[in-house]
C-alpha positions in Angstrom: 143.0 -68.9 -118.9 144.7 -70.4 -121.9 144.1 -73.9 -123.2 147.7 -74.9 -122.3 147.0 -73.8 -118.7 143.8 -75.7 -118.6 145.4 -79.0 -119.6 148.6 -78.6 -117.5 149.5 -81.3 -115.0 152.4 -81.1 -112.5 153.9 -84.5 -111.5 156.3 -85.0 -108.6 157.0 -88.3 -106.9 153.8 -90.3 -106.7 151.7 -87.1 -106.9 149.9 -85.1 -109.6 148.4 -81.6 -109.4 146.0 -80.4 -112.0 145.2 -76.7 -111.8 142.2 -76.9 -114.1 140.3 -79.3 -111.9 141.9 -78.2 -108.6 142.8 -81.8 -107.9 145.8 -83.3 -106.1 146.2 -87.0 -106.7 148.5 -89.7 -105.4 148.8 -92.8 -107.6 145.7 -91.6 -109.3 143.6 -91.3 -106.1 142.3 -87.8 -105.2 143.6 -86.3 -102.0 141.5 -83.7 -100.2 143.1 -80.2 -100.3 141.1 -77.0 -100.1 141.3 -74.2 -102.7 143.8 -71.8 -101.0 146.4 -74.5 -100.1 146.1 -75.9 -103.6 146.7 -72.5 -105.1 149.8 -72.1 -102.9 151.0 -75.5 -104.0 150.5 -74.7 -107.7 152.5 -71.5 -107.3 155.4 -73.4 -105.8 155.1 -76.1 -108.5 155.3 -73.5 -111.3 158.7 -72.4 -110.0 160.5 -75.5 -108.7 163.8 -74.8 -106.8 163.0 -71.1 -106.8 162.0 -69.0 -103.8 158.4 -67.9 -103.9 158.1 -65.0 -101.5 155.3 -64.5 -98.9 154.3 -61.3 -100.7 154.0 -63.0 -104.0 151.7 -65.6 -102.4 149.6 -62.9 -100.7 149.2 -61.0 -104.0 148.1 -64.0 -106.0 146.2 -66.1 -103.6 144.8 -63.7 -101.0 144.7 -60.5 -103.1 146.2 -57.1 -102.2 143.0 -55.9 -100.4 142.6 -58.8 -98.1 141.8 -58.1 -94.5 142.3 -61.6 -93.0 145.3 -62.6 -90.9 147.5 -63.4 -93.9 150.4 -64.8 -91.9 148.2 -67.3 -90.1 146.3 -68.2 -93.3 149.5 -68.8 -95.2 151.1 -70.9 -92.5 147.9 -72.9 -92.2 147.8 -73.5 -95.9 151.4 -74.7 -96.1 150.8 -77.0 -93.1 147.8 -78.5 -94.9 149.9 -79.0 -98.0 152.6 -80.8 -96.0 150.0 -82.9 -94.4 148.6 -84.0 -97.8 152.1 -84.7 -99.1 153.2 -86.4 -95.9 156.0 -83.9 -95.7 157.9 -82.4 -92.8 159.0 -78.8 -92.1 162.1 -80.1 -90.2 163.2 -82.6 -92.9 161.4 -81.5 -96.1 161.1 -83.7 -99.1 158.9 -81.3 -101.1 158.5 -77.8 -99.5 161.3 -76.0 -97.8 160.7 -72.9 -95.6 163.0 -70.0 -96.1 162.6 -68.2 -92.8 161.1 -64.7 -93.1 161.0 -64.8 -96.9 158.8 -67.6 -98.3 158.9 -71.2 -99.5 160.7 -73.3 -102.1 159.6 -76.5 -103.8 162.7 -78.7 -103.7 161.7 -82.0 -105.3 161.9 -82.6 -109.1 158.8 -81.5 -111.0 157.7 -82.6 -114.5 155.1 -80.8 -116.6 152.6 -82.4 -118.9 149.9 -81.1 -121.2 148.1 -84.4 -121.6 145.4 -86.0 -119.5 146.8 -87.8 -116.4 145.6 -91.2 -117.5 147.3 -90.8 -120.8 150.4 -89.5 -119.1 150.5 -92.5 -116.7 150.0 -94.8 -119.7 153.0 -93.3 -121.5 155.1 -93.5 -118.3 154.3 -97.1 -117.8 155.4 -97.8 -121.4 158.9 -96.7 -120.5 160.6 -93.4 -119.6 162.0 -91.6 -116.6 159.0 -92.7 -114.5 160.1 -96.3 -114.6 162.7 -95.2 -112.0 161.7 -95.4 -108.3 159.9 -92.5 -106.7 160.2 -91.4 -103.1 157.0 -93.1 -102.2 158.1 -96.4 -103.8 161.0 -96.7 -101.3 161.2 -97.5 -97.6 162.4 -95.0 -95.0 165.3 -96.8 -93.4 167.5 -95.3 -90.6 169.2 -92.2 -92.0 172.6 -93.2 -90.7 172.5 -96.5 -92.6 171.6 -94.7 -95.8 174.3 -92.1 -95.3 176.9 -94.9 -94.7 175.9 -96.7 -97.9 176.0 -93.4 -99.9 179.5 -92.8 -98.6 180.6 -96.4 -99.6 179.3 -95.9 -103.1 181.4 -92.7 -103.4 184.5 -94.4 -102.0 184.0 -97.2 -104.6 183.8 -94.8 -107.5 186.8 -92.8 -106.2 188.8 -96.1 -106.0 187.9 -96.8 -109.7 188.9 -93.4 -110.9 192.1 -93.2 -108.9 193.2 -96.8 -110.0 192.7 -95.9 -113.6 194.6 -92.6 -113.2 197.5 -94.3 -111.4 197.9 -96.8 -114.2 197.6 -94.5 -117.3 200.7 -96.0 -119.0 199.3 -99.5 -118.7 195.9 -98.3 -119.8 197.5 -96.6 -122.8 199.3 -99.8 -123.7 196.0 -101.7 -123.5 194.3 -99.2 -125.8 197.2 -99.6 -128.3 197.0 -103.4 -128.2 193.3 -103.2 -128.8 193.7 -100.6 -131.7 191.4 -98.2 -129.9 191.6 -94.5 -130.7 194.1 -92.5 -128.6 191.3 -90.0 -127.9 189.7 -92.5 -125.6 192.6 -92.0 -123.1 191.9 -88.2 -123.2 188.2 -88.9 -122.5 189.1 -91.2 -119.6 191.4 -88.5 -118.0 188.9 -85.7 -118.6 185.9 -87.6 -117.2 187.9 -88.8 -114.2 189.0 -85.2 -113.5 185.3 -84.1 -113.5 184.0 -87.0 -111.5 186.5 -87.1 -108.7 185.4 -83.7 -107.3 181.7 -84.7 -107.8 182.3 -87.8 -105.7 184.0 -85.8 -103.0 181.1 -83.4 -102.9 178.5 -86.2 -102.6 180.6 -87.9 -99.9 180.9 -84.7 -98.0 177.2 -83.9 -98.4 176.3 -87.3 -96.9 178.9 -87.1 -94.2 177.7 -83.7 -93.1 174.0 -84.6 -93.6 173.3 -81.9 -96.2 169.5 -81.3 -96.1 169.2 -80.4 -99.8 171.2 -83.3 -101.2 168.2 -85.0 -102.9 167.2 -81.9 -104.8 170.8 -81.1 -105.8 171.5 -84.7 -106.8 168.3 -84.7 -109.0 170.0 -81.9 -111.1 173.2 -83.9 -111.4 171.7 -87.2 -112.1 171.1 -87.1 -115.9 174.8 -86.1 -116.7 176.1 -88.3 -113.9 174.2 -91.3 -115.2 175.8 -90.9 -118.6 179.3 -90.7 -117.2 178.7 -93.5 -114.8 177.5 -95.8 -117.6 180.6 -94.9 -119.5 182.8 -95.8 -116.5 180.9 -99.1 -116.1 183.2 -100.4 -118.8 186.3 -99.7 -116.6 186.7 -103.4 -115.5 187.9 -104.0 -119.0 190.9 -101.9 -118.2 192.0 -104.7 -116.0 192.0 -107.5 -118.6 195.7 -108.0 -118.0 194.8 -109.3 -114.6 191.2 -110.7 -114.8 189.3 -112.6 -117.4 187.0 -111.0 -119.9 184.0 -112.8 -118.3 184.8 -111.5 -114.9 185.2 -108.0 -116.3 181.8 -108.4 -117.9 180.2 -109.4 -114.6 181.8 -106.4 -112.9 180.5 -104.1 -115.6 176.9 -105.4 -115.1 177.2 -104.5 -111.4 178.5 -101.0 -112.3 175.6 -100.5 -114.7 173.2 -101.1 -111.9 175.1 -99.0 -109.3 174.0 -95.5 -110.5 170.3 -96.5 -110.1 171.0 -98.0 -106.7 172.7 -94.7 -105.8 169.7 -92.7 -106.9 167.4 -94.8 -104.7 169.7 -94.3 -101.8 169.6 -90.6 -102.3 165.8 -90.6 -102.4 165.8 -92.8 -99.2 168.2 -90.3 -97.6 165.7 -87.6 -98.2 162.9 -89.4 -96.3 165.1 -91.4 -93.9 164.6 -90.9 -90.1 167.4 -90.3 -87.6 
């Protein structure tokens, strides 16, 4: 086993798994998980979002010459993992069952080669972990969260469509402000990208897409950048509103992507 493997730590939500010590921790506190379930968890964490087949799990965890009831052993191991993570087979947050094939870890996973205490210290100092995790958030009624997600998408669509419907006026505003003409091209290009993204998220919430949190996690870094850019859109209305009011609206729009992320996480753990 290499030094890199020895020091590797997997982080997901409020949990950490350290293969070298065989420990699963939540908020730094150890959670009891036996060796075989822990090995299954590590295999899933090594390949997040990918299917890990039952045969791969049998070869690595049980060995090719095993004579035990493998199917029962694997099912029992996965159930113990879900119990430790407070996960559900019917509405998974972490482990998705692919019937007849295997399992997939669907939550975002980060990797670290430093000791967990040092890693937590760095995260506390600032970084992606300052954002809410699944375990930091309540589990409100799923219908309420879905409705709020839909409202957020409608709000963003209204912003994009309003800007696109008034391109001539926006162009005049840019000319008056001596802004580069390329900004208008950027505005049109980003709106053209974001409109279908918003329609997808709205449809996903409306039709209760099970994998929405995992899919949104992949979109979030790019979507955040574009959303922060569009948070300046109230200044496109300065012919109608004061600069102070535009600044206040911008502050709200700066917060909105993070609120949306929290809603998506709550959606993943919400109850019907």
